[in-house]
C-alpha positions in Angstrom: 25.5 -10.1 -7.8 23.4 -13.3 -8.0 20.2 -11.2 -7.9 21.5 -9.0 -10.7 22.3 -12.0 -12.9 18.8 -13.4 -12.2 17.2 -10.1 -13.1 19.2 -9.8 -16.3 18.1 -13.3 -17.4 14.4 -12.5 -16.5 14.6 -9.2 -18.5 15.6 -11.0 -21.6 12.4 -13.0 -21.4 10.5 -9.8 -22.0 12.8 -7.8 -24.3 15.8 -8.6 -26.5 18.9 -6.7 -27.5 20.8 -3.7 -26.2 22.8 -3.1 -23.1 20.8 -2.9 -19.9 21.6 -1.4 -16.5 19.9 -2.7 -13.3 19.4 -0.6 -10.2 17.8 -2.2 -7.1 14.9 0.0 -5.9 14.6 0.4 -2.1 11.4 1.0 -0.2 9.2 -2.0 -1.0 9.1 -4.6 1.8 7.5 -7.5 -0.2 8.8 -8.0 -3.8 12.4 -7.5 -5.1 12.3 -4.6 -7.5 14.8 -3.3 -10.1 14.8 -0.2 -12.3 16.0 -1.3 -15.7 17.5 1.2 -18.1 18.2 0.2 -21.7 20.9 1.9 -23.8 18.2 3.5 -26.0 17.0 5.4 -22.9 13.8 3.4 -22.2 13.2 2.4 -18.6 11.2 -0.4 -17.0 10.4 -1.8 -13.6 11.3 -5.5 -13.1 10.0 -7.4 -10.1 10.6 -10.8 -8.6 7.2 -11.6 -7.0 7.4 -12.8 -3.4 5.8 -16.2 -3.5 5.4 -16.3 0.3 3.0 -13.3 0.0 1.4 -13.9 -3.4 0.8 -17.6 -3.7 -1.0 -17.3 -7.0 0.9 -14.9 -9.3 -1.4 -15.6 -12.2 -4.4 -14.3 -10.2 -2.3 -11.4 -9.1 -1.6 -10.4 -12.7 -5.2 -11.0 -13.8 -6.2 -8.4 -11.1 -3.5 -6.1 -12.3 -4.6 -6.2 -15.9 -8.2 -5.7 -14.9 -7.5 -2.7 -12.8 -5.1 -1.0 -15.2 -7.5 -1.5 -18.2 -10.3 0.1 -16.1 -8.2 3.0 -15.1 -7.1 3.7 -18.6 -10.7 3.6 -19.9 -11.9 6.0 -17.2 -9.0 8.4 -17.7 -9.7 8.5 -21.5 -13.4 9.0 -20.9 -13.1 11.8 -18.3 -10.3 13.7 -20.0 -6.9 14.6 -18.7 -6.2 17.4 -16.4 -2.7 16.4 -15.2 -4.1 14.6 -12.1 -3.8 10.8 -12.0 -3.3 10.4 -15.8 -0.7 7.7 -15.9 -1.1 3.9 -15.4 1.6 1.3 -15.3 1.3 -1.4 -18.0 2.5 -5.0 -17.9 5.0 -6.1 -20.6 4.6 -9.4 -22.4 7.1 -12.2 -22.7 8.1 -13.6 -26.0 5.5 -16.3 -25.4 2.8 -13.7 -24.9 2.3 -13.9 -21.1 2.7 -11.4 -18.3 4.9 -13.6 -16.1 8.3 -15.4 -16.5 9.3 -18.4 -14.4 13.1 -18.8 -14.0 15.1 -21.9 -13.5 15.1 -21.4 -9.8 11.3 -21.3 -9.6 11.1 -17.5 -9.1 8.3 -15.6 -10.9 9.1 -12.3 -12.5 7.2 -9.5 -14.3 8.1 -6.4 -16.2 6.2 -3.1 -16.0 6.4 0.2 -17.8 8.1 2.9 -15.9 6.3 6.1 -15.0 8.6 9.1 -14.8 8.3 11.4 -11.9 9.2 11.7 -8.2 8.3 9.7 -5.2 9.2 10.3 -1.5 8.7 8.5 1.8 6.6 11.3 3.2 5.2 14.7 2.0 7.6 17.6 2.6 4.8 20.1 3.5 1.1 20.4 3.9 0.7 21.3 0.2 2.1 17.9 -0.8 0.0 16.2 1.8 -3.1 17.8 0.2 -1.8 16.6 -3.2 -1.6 13.1 -1.8 -5.3 13.3 -0.7 -6.4 14.7 -4.1 -4.5 11.9 -5.9 -6.1 9.2 -3.7 -9.6 10.8 -4.1 -9.3 10.8 -7.9 -8.1 7.2 -7.9 -11.2 6.3 -5.9 -13.4 8.1 -8.3 -11.8 6.3 -11.2 -12.4 2.9 -9.6 -15.9 3.8 -8.2 -17.7 1.9 -11.0 -15.3 -1.1 -11.2 -17.1 -4.3 -10.3 -14.9 -5.3 -7.4 -16.4 -8.8 -7.4 -14.3 -9.4 -10.5 -11.1 -9.1 -8.4 -9.5 -12.2 -6.8 -8.5 -12.0 -3.2 -4.8 -12.6 -3.7 -3.8 -12.1 0.0 -6.2 -14.0 2.3 -7.5 -11.9 5.1 -5.8 -8.7 3.9 -6.7 -5.7 6.2 -8.9 -8.1 8.3 -7.5 -7.6 11.9 -9.2 -10.8 13.1 -7.1 -12.7 10.5 -3.8 -11.1 11.7 -4.7 -11.8 15.3 -5.2 -15.5 14.5 -1.8 -15.6 12.9 -0.3 -13.8 15.9 -1.9 -16.2 18.3 -0.5 -19.2 16.4 3.1 -18.0 17.0 2.8 -15.9 20.2 3.2 -18.8 22.7 6.8 -19.7 21.7 9.9 -17.8 20.7 12.0 -15.2 22.5 10.9 -13.2 25.5 13.1 -10.2 25.6 12.1 -7.0 27.4 10.9 -5.3 24.1 8.9 -8.5 23.1 7.2 -8.6 26.5 6.2 -5.0 26.2 4.7 -5.5 22.8 2.9 -8.7 23.9 1.2 -6.8 26.7 0.3 -3.9 24.4 -1.4 -6.3 22.0 -3.4 -8.1 24.7 -4.5 -4.8 26.2 -5.8 -3.3 22.9 -6.8 -6.2 20.6 -10.5 -6.1 21.4 -11.0 -2.3 20.8 -9.4 -2.3 17.4 -11.7 -5.0 16.1 -14.4 -2.4 16.0 -13.7 -1.2 12.5 -13.9 -4.7 11.1 -17.2 -5.1 12.8 -18.6 -1.9 11.2 -17.3 -3.2 7.9 -19.1 -6.5 8.3 -22.3 -4.7 9.4 -22.4 -2.6 6.2 -21.9 0.7 8.0 -19.1 1.8 5.6 -19.1 2.3 1.9 -17.2 -0.6 0.2 -15.7 -0.4 -3.3 -12.4 -1.1 -5.0 -9.6 0.6 -3.0 -5.8 0.7 -3.5 -5.0 -1.2 -0.3 -1.5 0.2 0.3 -1.6 3.9 -0.5 1.6 4.8 1.3 3.4 8.0 0.2 6.1 6.1 -1.7 3.4 4.7 -4.1 2.4 8.2 -5.4 4.2 9.6 -8.4 4.6 13.4 -8.5 5.4 15.5 -11.6 7.7 18.5 -11.5 4.7 20.7 -10.6 4.0 18.6 -7.4 0.8 17.1 -8.8 0.1 13.4 -8.4 0.2 11.8 -11.8 0.0 8.1 -10.8 -0.6 5.7 -8.0 1.5 2.5 -8.5 1.9 -0.9 -6.8 -1.6 -2.0 -7.6 -1.3 -5.6 -6.3 -3.5 -4.9 -3.3 -6.5 -3.4 -5.1 -9.4 -4.9 -3.3 -13.0 -4.4 -2.2 -12.9 -2.7 1.2 -14.2 0.5 3.0 -13.0 3.7 1.4 -12.2 5.2 4.8 -9.7 2.4 5.3 -7.7 3.6 2.3 -7.9 7.2 3.5 -6.7 6.2 6.9 -3.8 4.2 5.5 -2.7 7.1 3.4 -2.8 9.3 6.5 -0.8 6.7 8.4 2.0 7.2 5.9 1.5 10.8 4.9 1.0 12.3 8.3 4.0 10.7 10.0 7.2 12.7 10.3 10.4 12.6 12.3 8.6 13.9 15.3 5.7 11.4 15.1 2.2 11.8 14.0 1.4 15.3 12.6 -2.3 16.3 12.7 -1.7 19.3 10.4 -0.8 16.9 7.6 -3.8 14.8 8.4 -6.1 17.9 8.0 -4.5 18.7 4.6 -4.6 15.2 3.3 -8.3 14.6 4.2 -9.3 18.0 2.8 -7.5 17.1 -0.5 -9.2 13.7 -0.6 -12.6 15.3 -0.1 -12.0 17.7 -3.0 -11.9 14.7 -5.4 -14.0 12.1 -3.6 -17.1 14.1 -3.0 -20.2 12.0 -3.1 -18.4 8.7 -2.6 -19.1 8.3 1.1 -22.1 9.0 3.3 -21.9 12.0 5.7 -21.2 10.0 8.8 -18.3 8.0 7.5 -15.4 10.4 8.1 -16.2 9.9 11.8 -14.5 6.5 11.3 -11.3 7.8 9.9 -9.6 8.4 13.3 -10.5 4.9 14.4 -9.3 3.5 11.1 -5.9 5.3 11.5 -5.4 3.8 14.9 -6.5 0.3 13.7 -3.9 0.5 10.9 -1.1 1.4 13.2 -2.1 -1.5 15.4 -2.5 -3.8 12.4 0.9 -3.1 10.9 2.6 -3.3 14.3 1.0 -6.6 14.9 2.0 -7.9 11.4 5.6 -6.8 11.9 5.7 -8.4 15.3 4.1 -11.7 14.1 6.6 -11.9 11.3 9.5 -11.3 13.7 8.2 -14.1 15.9 7.6 -16.4 12.9 11.0 -16.0 11.3 10.7 -13.0 9.0 9.0 -14.8 6.1 6.8 -11.9 5.0 8.6 -8.6 5.2 12.1 -8.3 3.9 14.8 -7.7 6.5 18.5 -6.7 6.3 19.3 -7.9 9.8 17.7 -10.0 12.6 15.4 -8.0 14.7 14.4 -5.4 12.1 10.8 -6.4 12.1 10.7 -6.2 15.9 11.9 -2.6 15.7 9.4 -1.8 12.9 6.7 -3.2 15.2 7.9 -1.0 18.1 7.8 2.1 15.9 4.2 1.4 14.7 3.0 1.1 18.3 4.8 4.3 19.3 3.1 6.0 16.4 -0.2 4.6 17.6 0.5 6.3 20.9 1.0 9.7 19.1 -2.2 9.2 17.1 -4.3 8.4 20.1 -3.2 11.6 21.8 -4.4 13.6 18.7 -7.7 11.8 18.4 -10.0 14.5 19.7 -8.5 17.2 17.4 -8.8 14.8 14.5 -12.4 13.9 15.2 -13.4 17.6 15.5 -11.7 18.3 12.1 -13.5 15.4 10.5 -16.8 16.8 11.5 -16.1 20.3 10.3 -14.8 19.0 7.0 -18.1 17.2 6.4 -19.9 20.5 7.1 
């Protein structure tokens, strides 16, 4: 109830008049998000920005405005074909800014709502291919954005060395349950091998441009014809290797109830290549399987570190939730490692 009242107060800073309904949106683990519906039928997305994650909300919104404006220009220039044609827009407060600071010190923003459907994972290989096509088009739209204009709003994001430093800072203390001990041993046994992708990144082996940074399935908006019309949650757009974004999309889009599904991987990568042709050099898809494993390891490490550090980053509903999230990521890493040979062979054949 307190959250709803705070949301209602924040909404009035951006828009006046009319009755408004607020519906908490599940799925995001960082910001608190509400769907707002006015009595005139218009809908918006209201978010309270997590200050623990985004220490500079002004820089965050500056990036957001830059990326959205670039996407809109590119879409207008290239023409619409029903794929990746919608872009969220920030709404302005009465004072003309993109952010509202409430009496409790919380920072809020209001975004336009993009109608459509989202889901936690693709329901079939056709939807997995559509995810890949949507991500490939997104990458093409951002391919000529000067990524040096973007501020790094999350220090060390997707840099495994950074997350290992954070883990090392909290690893010595805290609980030592059976599950915690198992995960500690897993991290120590694997940490060196998963730094390889970052080393290739630093060496310039991989094509770097503006990527989404968090292309999980829930961030893709489908229309009624199962086409991807938008990719939302643009807070993590950053300069990084393209294969990292592809792998992160696979990490979400190729995971089902029975673990890692290589069939969805094949469909997603093939869809991405339909739209992203020419963006990477011929050898780079060889790194996608490594990147997939690195991202499972990275996210498991981040969940585990947050659990040991008091759950300050990822939202939890009950104690121990981040520990179980970490356990799931390492289990999925095991599934992915078993499928590595098949995945590598498919990568080579896709590249022709």
